[in-house]
C-alpha positions in Angstrom: 162.2 13.8 116.8 158.4 14.3 117.1 158.1 16.3 114.0 160.3 19.0 115.4 162.8 20.4 112.8 165.1 21.8 115.5 165.3 18.6 117.6 168.3 16.4 117.5 167.9 12.6 117.2 167.4 11.0 120.5 166.8 7.4 119.5 168.2 4.7 121.6 169.4 2.2 119.1 171.2 -1.1 119.7 174.9 -1.1 119.3 175.0 -3.4 116.3 175.8 -3.0 112.6 173.1 -1.2 110.6 174.1 -3.0 107.4 172.8 -6.5 108.3 172.3 -9.3 105.8 168.5 -8.9 105.9 168.7 -5.1 105.4 171.0 -5.7 102.4 168.7 -8.3 100.9 165.7 -6.1 101.2 167.7 -3.2 99.9 168.9 -5.1 96.9 165.3 -6.2 96.1 164.3 -2.6 96.3 167.1 -1.6 93.9 165.9 -4.3 91.5 162.4 -2.7 91.6 164.0 0.7 90.8 166.2 -0.7 88.1 163.4 -2.3 86.1 160.2 -0.6 87.4 161.4 3.0 87.0 162.5 2.7 83.3 159.3 0.8 82.6 157.2 3.6 84.1 159.2 6.2 82.2 159.6 4.6 78.8 156.7 2.2 78.4 153.9 3.7 80.5 155.2 7.2 79.8 153.3 8.6 82.7 154.4 10.3 85.9 158.2 10.0 86.1 159.1 8.2 89.3 162.7 9.5 89.6 162.6 13.1 88.2 163.5 14.9 91.5 166.0 14.8 94.3 163.4 13.0 96.4 161.9 10.6 93.9 158.3 9.8 94.5 158.9 6.3 93.3 161.4 5.7 96.0 159.1 7.1 98.7 156.2 5.0 97.3 158.2 1.8 97.5 159.5 2.7 101.0 155.9 3.5 102.1 154.8 0.1 101.1 157.7 -1.4 103.0 157.2 0.5 106.3 153.4 0.5 106.3 152.5 -3.0 104.9 155.5 -5.3 104.3 157.7 -4.8 107.4 154.8 -5.0 110.0 153.6 -8.4 108.7 156.4 -10.6 110.1 156.4 -8.4 113.2 152.9 -9.6 114.0 154.3 -13.1 114.6 157.7 -12.2 116.0 158.8 -8.6 116.9 162.5 -9.4 116.3 161.6 -10.1 112.7 160.9 -6.3 112.2 163.5 -4.4 110.3 164.9 -1.9 112.9 165.1 1.9 112.3 168.8 1.7 111.3 168.1 -1.2 108.9 165.2 0.8 107.3 167.5 3.7 106.8 170.0 1.5 105.1 167.2 0.2 102.8 166.1 3.8 101.9 169.7 4.9 101.3 170.0 2.1 98.7 166.6 3.0 97.1 167.6 6.7 97.0 171.0 6.2 95.4 169.6 3.7 92.9 166.9 6.2 91.8 169.5 8.5 90.3 170.8 5.9 87.9 168.3 4.1 85.6 166.4 6.9 83.8 166.9 10.7 83.7 169.8 10.7 86.1 172.2 8.6 83.9 171.2 5.7 81.7 168.3 7.6 80.0 170.8 10.2 78.9 174.0 8.2 78.2 172.4 5.9 75.6 170.9 8.6 73.4 174.0 10.8 73.7 176.2 7.9 72.5 174.1 7.3 69.4 172.0 10.4 68.7 174.4 12.4 66.5 174.9 9.5 64.2 171.2 8.6 64.0 170.0 12.2 63.4 172.8 13.1 60.9 171.4 14.1 57.5 172.9 15.6 54.3 171.4 18.9 55.2 172.8 19.3 58.8 176.1 17.5 57.9 176.5 16.2 61.4 178.2 13.1 60.0 181.1 15.3 58.9 181.1 18.0 61.6 180.4 15.9 64.7 180.3 12.1 64.2 183.7 11.9 62.5 185.3 13.7 65.5 183.8 11.3 68.1 186.1 8.6 69.4 185.4 5.2 67.9 185.7 3.4 71.2 183.0 5.5 72.9 180.1 5.1 70.5 178.5 2.3 68.4 179.6 2.9 64.9 177.5 0.4 63.0 174.6 2.4 61.4 172.3 -0.7 61.4 172.8 -1.1 65.2 172.0 2.5 65.8 168.9 2.6 63.5 167.6 -0.6 65.0 167.8 0.9 68.5 165.9 4.0 67.4 163.4 2.5 65.0 162.9 -1.0 66.5 163.7 -4.5 65.1 161.4 -6.7 63.1 159.5 -9.3 65.2 161.8 -12.2 66.2 165.0 -10.4 65.3 167.5 -10.7 68.2 168.9 -7.7 70.1 172.5 -7.0 68.9 174.2 -6.8 72.2 177.8 -7.3 71.1 178.4 -3.9 69.4 177.3 -2.2 72.6 179.8 -3.9 74.9 183.0 -1.9 74.0 181.4 1.6 74.1 179.5 0.8 77.3 182.7 -0.4 79.0 184.4 2.8 78.0 181.6 4.8 79.5 181.8 2.7 82.7 185.3 4.2 83.2 184.1 7.7 82.9 181.0 7.2 85.1 183.2 5.5 87.7 185.3 8.6 87.8 182.3 10.9 87.9 180.6 9.0 90.7 183.8 8.6 92.7 184.4 12.4 92.5 180.8 13.1 93.4 180.8 10.8 96.4 184.2 12.2 97.5 182.9 15.8 97.4 179.8 15.0 99.5 181.9 13.0 102.0 184.3 15.9 102.3 181.6 18.6 102.8 179.1 16.6 104.9 180.4 17.6 108.3 180.5 21.2 107.2 177.0 21.2 105.9 175.3 19.0 108.5 177.2 19.8 111.7 178.7 23.3 111.3 176.2 25.1 109.0 173.4 22.9 110.2 171.6 22.9 106.9 168.0 21.7 107.3 167.8 19.0 104.5 164.1 19.6 104.0 163.6 16.8 101.5 164.9 14.3 104.1 162.3 15.2 106.8 159.8 12.7 105.5 162.1 9.7 105.1 163.4 10.2 108.6 159.9 10.5 110.1 159.0 7.3 108.1 161.4 5.3 110.3 161.1 7.0 113.6 159.3 5.0 116.3 159.7 1.6 114.6 160.6 -1.2 117.0 159.7 -2.1 120.6 155.9 -2.2 120.8 155.4 -0.4 117.5 155.0 -2.1 114.2 154.8 1.1 112.1 156.4 4.5 112.4 155.0 7.1 114.7 154.0 9.4 111.8 151.5 6.9 110.5 149.6 7.4 113.8 149.5 11.1 113.5 146.0 12.4 112.6 147.4 15.7 111.4 149.6 13.9 108.9 146.6 12.0 107.5 144.7 15.3 107.0 147.5 16.6 104.8 147.8 13.1 103.1 144.1 13.0 102.2 144.2 16.5 100.8 147.1 15.8 98.4 146.0 12.3 97.6 142.6 13.5 96.5 144.0 16.4 94.4 146.5 14.1 92.7 144.0 11.3 92.1 141.5 13.8 90.6 144.1 14.6 87.9 144.7 10.9 87.4 141.0 10.1 87.1 140.4 12.8 84.6 142.9 11.2 82.2 140.4 8.3 82.0 137.2 10.4 82.0 137.8 13.7 80.1 134.1 14.7 80.7 134.8 15.8 84.3 136.0 19.3 84.8 139.8 19.9 84.6 141.7 20.9 87.7 144.2 23.5 86.4 147.2 23.6 88.7 149.4 25.4 86.2 148.6 28.8 84.7 150.9 31.0 82.6 150.4 34.7 82.1 152.3 37.3 80.1 152.7 40.8 81.3 153.4 43.3 78.5 156.4 45.6 78.7 156.7 47.8 75.6 157.8 45.4 72.9 158.6 42.6 75.4 156.6 40.5 77.7 157.3 39.2 81.2 156.2 35.5 81.3 154.9 34.5 84.8 154.2 31.0 85.8 151.5 30.3 88.5 152.1 26.6 89.1 150.8 25.0 92.3 152.8 22.0 93.5 151.7 20.9 97.0 155.0 19.2 97.9 157.2 22.1 96.8 155.1 24.4 99.0 155.6 21.9 101.8 159.4 21.7 101.4 159.6 25.5 101.4 157.6 25.7 104.7 160.5 23.8 106.3 163.4 26.1 105.3 164.5 29.4 106.7 162.1 32.2 105.9 164.8 34.6 104.5 165.9 32.0 102.1 162.4 31.1 101.0 161.6 34.8 100.4 164.9 35.2 98.4 164.2 32.3 96.1 160.9 33.6 94.8 162.0 37.3 95.0 165.1 36.8 92.8 163.2 34.5 90.5 160.7 37.2 89.8 163.5 39.8 89.7 165.2 37.8 86.9 162.0 37.5 85.0 161.8 41.3 84.8 165.6 41.6 84.2 165.5 39.4 81.1 163.2 41.5 78.9 164.8 44.7 80.2 168.2 43.5 79.0 166.8 42.6 75.6 165.2 46.0 75.4 168.5 47.7 76.2 170.4 45.5 73.7 172.6 43.7 76.2 171.4 40.2 75.8 174.8 39.0 74.5 173.4 37.0 71.7 171.1 34.0 71.5 169.9 31.9 74.4 172.6 29.6 75.9 171.4 26.0 75.7 169.8 24.9 79.0 170.7 28.4 80.3 168.8 30.7 82.6 167.3 33.5 80.4 169.6 35.6 78.3 173.3 34.8 78.1 173.8 37.9 80.3 171.6 36.4 83.0 173.0 32.9 82.7 176.6 34.1 83.0 175.7 36.5 85.9 174.1 33.6 87.7 177.1 31.3 87.0 179.3 34.0 88.5 177.1 34.0 91.6 177.4 30.2 91.8 181.2 30.4 91.6 181.4 32.8 94.6 178.8 30.7 96.5 180.9 27.5 96.1 184.3 29.1 96.6 183.1 30.9 99.8 181.8 27.5 101.0 185.2 26.0 100.4 186.8 28.9 102.3 184.5 28.4 105.3 185.2 24.7 105.3 189.0 25.2 104.8 189.9 23.9 108.3 187.8 20.7 107.8 189.2 20.2 104.3 192.8 20.7 105.5 192.2 18.2 108.4 190.8 15.6 106.2 193.7 15.8 103.7 196.2 15.8 106.6 194.6 12.7 108.1 194.6 11.0 104.8 198.3 11.4 104.1 199.9 11.3 107.5 197.5 9.0 109.4 196.3 11.4 112.0 192.8 10.8 113.4 189.8 11.8 111.4 188.5 15.3 112.4 185.1 13.8 113.1 186.3 10.6 114.8 184.1 7.6 113.8 181.1 9.8 112.8 182.2 9.9 109.1 180.6 7.7 106.6 184.1 6.9 105.2 187.7 7.4 106.4 189.8 10.4 105.3 191.9 8.0 103.2 188.8 6.8 101.3 187.4 10.3 100.9 190.6 11.8 99.4 191.2 8.7 97.3 187.8 9.1 95.7 188.4 12.7 95.0 191.8 12.3 93.4 190.9 9.0 91.6 187.6 10.5 90.2 189.2 13.8 89.1 192.1 12.1 87.3 189.8 9.5 85.7 187.5 12.1 84.3 190.2 14.4 83.0 192.1 11.4 81.6 189.1 10.0 79.8 188.1 13.3 78.2 191.7 14.0 77.2 192.0 10.6 75.5 188.6 11.3 73.8 190.0 14.5 72.3 189.6 17.3 74.9 192.8 19.1 76.0 194.0 18.8 79.6 193.4 22.5 80.1 189.9 22.3 78.8 189.1 19.2 80.7 190.2 20.8 84.0 188.1 23.9 83.2 185.1 21.7 82.5 185.5 19.7 85.7 185.8 23.0 87.7 182.6 24.3 86.1 180.9 21.0 86.8 182.0 21.0 90.4 180.7 24.5 90.9 177.4 23.7 89.3 176.9 20.4 91.1 177.7 21.8 94.5 175.6 25.0 94.1 172.6 23.0 92.9 173.1 20.5 95.7 173.0 23.3 98.2 169.8 24.5 96.5 168.3 21.1 97.4 169.7 20.4 100.9 169.4 24.0 102.1 166.7 25.5 99.9 164.4 22.6 99.4 164.4 22.9 95.6 163.6 19.4 94.5 164.7 19.6 90.9 167.7 21.1 89.3 168.9 22.9 86.2 172.2 24.7 85.6 172.2 28.5 85.0 175.1 28.0 82.6 176.1 24.4 81.7 179.8 23.5 82.1 180.2 23.1 78.4 179.1 26.7 77.7 181.4 27.9 80.5 184.3 26.1 79.0 183.8 27.6 75.5 183.3 31.0 77.1 186.6 30.8 79.0 188.8 29.2 76.4 187.1 29.8 73.1 185.8 27.1 70.7 188.8 27.8 68.4 191.2 26.7 71.2 189.1 23.6 72.1 189.0 22.3 68.5 186.6 19.9 66.7 187.6 16.8 68.6 187.4 18.6 72.0 184.0 20.0 71.1 182.7 16.6 70.1 183.9 15.3 73.4 182.1 18.1 75.2 178.9 17.0 73.4 179.4 13.5 74.9 179.5 15.1 78.4 175.9 16.3 77.8 175.0 12.8 79.1 175.7 13.8 82.7 176.4 17.6 82.9 173.8 19.4 80.7 170.1 18.6 81.3 170.9 17.9 85.0 167.5 18.0 86.5 168.6 14.7 88.2 172.2 14.1 89.1 174.0 12.1 91.7 175.4 14.7 94.1 172.1 15.6 95.9 171.4 11.9 96.3 174.7 11.2 97.9 174.4 14.3 100.2 171.0 13.1 101.3 172.3 9.6 101.8 175.1 11.0 104.0 172.4 12.8 106.0 170.5 9.6 106.5 173.7 7.7 107.4 174.3 10.3 110.1 170.9 9.4 111.7 172.2 5.9 112.4 173.7 5.3 115.8 176.0 2.6 116.8 178.5 0.8 114.6 178.4 2.3 111.0 180.4 0.6 108.4 179.8 0.0 104.7 178.4 3.3 103.4 180.6 3.3 100.3 179.9 -0.3 99.5 176.1 0.4 99.8 176.6 3.1 97.2 178.6 0.8 94.9 176.2 -2.1 95.1 173.1 0.2 94.4 174.7 1.9 91.5 176.1 -1.2 89.8 172.9 -3.2 90.1 170.7 -0.4 89.0 173.1 0.6 86.2 173.1 -2.9 84.8 169.4 -3.4 85.0 168.6 0.1 83.7 170.9 -0.3 80.7 169.6 -3.8 79.9 166.0 -2.7 80.1 166.5 0.5 78.0 168.5 -1.1 75.2 166.0 -4.0 75.0 163.0 -1.6 75.0 164.6 0.4 72.3 165.1 -2.5 70.0 161.6 -3.9 70.8 159.6 -0.7 70.6 161.8 1.8 68.9 163.6 4.4 71.1 162.0 7.4 69.3 158.6 6.2 70.6 159.8 5.8 74.2 160.6 9.4 75.1 160.4 12.4 72.7 162.9 14.3 74.8 165.4 11.7 75.9 165.7 10.1 72.4 165.1 13.1 70.2 165.5 16.5 71.9 168.4 15.5 74.2 170.8 14.0 71.6 170.0 16.7 69.0 170.8 19.4 71.5 174.2 17.9 72.2 175.0 17.4 68.5 173.8 20.9 67.7 176.0 22.4 70.4 179.1 20.7 68.9 178.1 21.5 65.3 177.5 25.2 65.9 180.9 25.7 67.7 182.8 23.6 65.2 181.4 25.5 62.2 181.8 28.9 63.9 185.0 28.8 65.9 185.3 31.8 68.3 187.8 33.1 70.8 187.1 33.5 74.5 183.8 35.4 75.4 185.2 38.4 77.2 181.8 40.2 77.3 180.3 37.1 78.9 183.2 37.0 81.4 182.2 40.5 82.4 178.8 39.3 83.4 180.4 36.4 85.3 182.3 39.1 87.2 179.2 41.2 87.8 177.3 38.2 89.2 180.2 37.2 91.4 180.6 40.8 92.7 176.9 41.0 93.6 177.0 37.6 95.2 179.9 38.6 97.3 178.2 41.7 98.4 175.0 39.8 99.3 177.1 37.3 101.2 178.8 40.0 103.3 175.5 41.7 104.1 173.9 38.4 105.0 176.6 37.6 107.6 177.3 41.1 108.8 173.8 42.7 109.2 171.4 41.0 111.6 167.9 40.3 110.0 169.2 41.2 106.5 166.2 40.0 104.4 168.0 38.7 101.2 169.8 35.4 101.4 172.6 35.0 98.8 171.6 31.5 97.8 168.4 33.0 96.4 170.4 35.2 94.0 172.4 32.2 92.8 169.5 29.8 92.4 166.4 32.0 91.8 167.1 32.5 88.1 167.4 28.7 87.3 164.5 27.2 85.4 163.0 25.0 88.1 162.7 28.0 90.5 161.2 30.1 87.6 158.6 27.4 87.1 157.9 26.8 90.8 158.3 30.3 92.3 154.6 30.5 93.1 154.6 27.3 95.1 157.7 28.5 96.9 155.9 31.8 97.6 152.9 29.9 99.0 155.2 27.9 101.3 156.9 31.0 102.5 153.7 32.9 103.0 152.1 30.0 104.9 155.1 29.8 107.2 155.1 33.6 107.8 151.4 33.6 108.5 151.4 30.6 110.9 154.4 31.9 112.9 152.8 35.4 113.1 149.4 34.2 114.2 150.1 31.0 116.1 153.7 30.9 117.0 156.1 27.9 117.0 153.5 25.4 118.3 151.2 26.1 115.4 154.2 25.9 113.1 154.9 22.3 114.3 151.3 21.4 113.6 151.8 22.7 110.1 154.9 20.6 109.7 152.9 17.4 110.5 150.2 18.4 108.0 152.6 19.2 105.2 154.6 16.0 105.7 151.3 14.3 105.0 150.8 16.5 101.9 154.2 15.3 100.5 153.4 11.7 101.3 149.9 11.9 99.9 151.1 13.4 96.6 153.9 10.8 96.3 151.7 7.8 97.2 148.9 8.9 94.9 151.4 9.3 92.0 152.7 5.7 92.7 149.2 4.3 92.9 148.2 5.9 89.5 151.5 4.7 88.0 150.5 1.1 88.9 147.0 1.6 87.6 148.3 3.0 84.3 150.7 0.1 83.9 147.9 -2.5 84.6 145.5 -0.8 82.2 148.3 -0.1 79.7 147.3 3.6 79.6 150.0 6.1 78.6 150.7 9.8 79.0 149.0 10.1 82.4 151.4 12.8 83.6 150.4 13.7 87.1 153.5 14.9 88.9 155.8 17.0 86.8 158.2 18.4 89.3 
């Protein structure tokens, strides 16, 4: 591919299975590193989080060690001992999928959500009466001593009480199995539409693909490691990142301030503007379409002005929605845009969807032949099984069938919209504009949902609230990498299952053990304090103040949807229309608000390079910026290891 984003893969690969025994062994070893090493870095070292984005720097760091150091060693003696390009892709797929499980993506949120309402219940907040008593006994540990020991730690020599956790964890396995089956089914269903028909650029996958290109034959290492332009970018980002790491040890050296916040006054309001510089985010933006890059930062700034204006005009619609984007008016407006984005995407993919379901039920050939990562029967089975399992679990827990379906619809919209933000817009970290729980209470009213249903919605905060990391972008990226493999391709779903199961078991074991040994409240102030309290507070407020449907909020949902529809029509009907509709749906979300300046820099750099130097210069920039991403990620991994060896905590280098 020679660092050309428009080029199609032209690799001549042997016609043999990519999922070989040795690739599986190396992949499993990598998954074990993720399952234990990532929670250790997050909870014990408490430094830079290795799996906090859709392209985890921890996974890239481990993979870099493999392709640059470990894989070439046996190749020096015998070239056939080298892992081939398809085998390396299999290994990275396993690393990538596993990274979404052991910390912020799943385990790090499930355990505190299971126990937090009970631990933080006090006579003053009365959560024991309003929330805990409405939680299903089979889904949470009920022994107060077990919960307190987890949060506060045990006395030296006291054994970890594993038995009380087994029942609730098995109950959660059922729900997570449904969630992940549905997630995988969605990305399998839409992959051909996204990759082959819409030709989305998958900017976060440019680096992993380049890290395997050229391996084999007479080459021990990938071509990118011989590119001098890449090493220029690598050195720049490595030095900047390392300077921040060094200063944590020697505070006497001057600070390198990469994040500045300013407030612009507007009568009685202020417009908060973040000027945060993140090299890798600017690099990702450089690789996406210019109109989309412009629209992301433009609509983000537009929303920052819209928020205080709405408060001044008295149309904020109440207090800030938890995890929402700005005022409730903005968060509902943005959710309306996301609904139109996703439904229009389903409409454009309707022929593909119909063909897959037809093939699944009447045995006709797959619409994509053997190119799919799974058969139509598997894809449809995952979708139906996952949907029914999630709805059934939530209904048994106390949420009505109607509310469960509304919640799953909102979750589907949010997940697909944020996944498109990543695979099309290069946004590496996610946050909902309006979480599915808030959408459900808006549409149905908390009075209709009832106390047991609201307590069940609080449990779903474990996977559908603070969703900066969730599985769908990881499976979409894994599908993209799988499509890069030529020859016989079998076993994608099993790779997913193996990676998730191993990493889930290891992450759960490590986190529970760390909680009882160290005290969970000392492991992460957000995961084990802020996160569970937010879920309990959501349920408590709605239970104590039952309301009907939020019709005024529905109005802003409709406004956002109408504007999104108009932008979509203009985008497809008017050549060179400057505003991309995805920017309107994603720009107001918190990560884009935080990172708009880095997105602006990436857009401006691309505009300037193309204007002054043309496409040839643009390709030079791609090589340099791939090095920037790799340098930032490798430096973060190096300093994570240094911090672990020196037992230094709180050396937070790479936030997003």
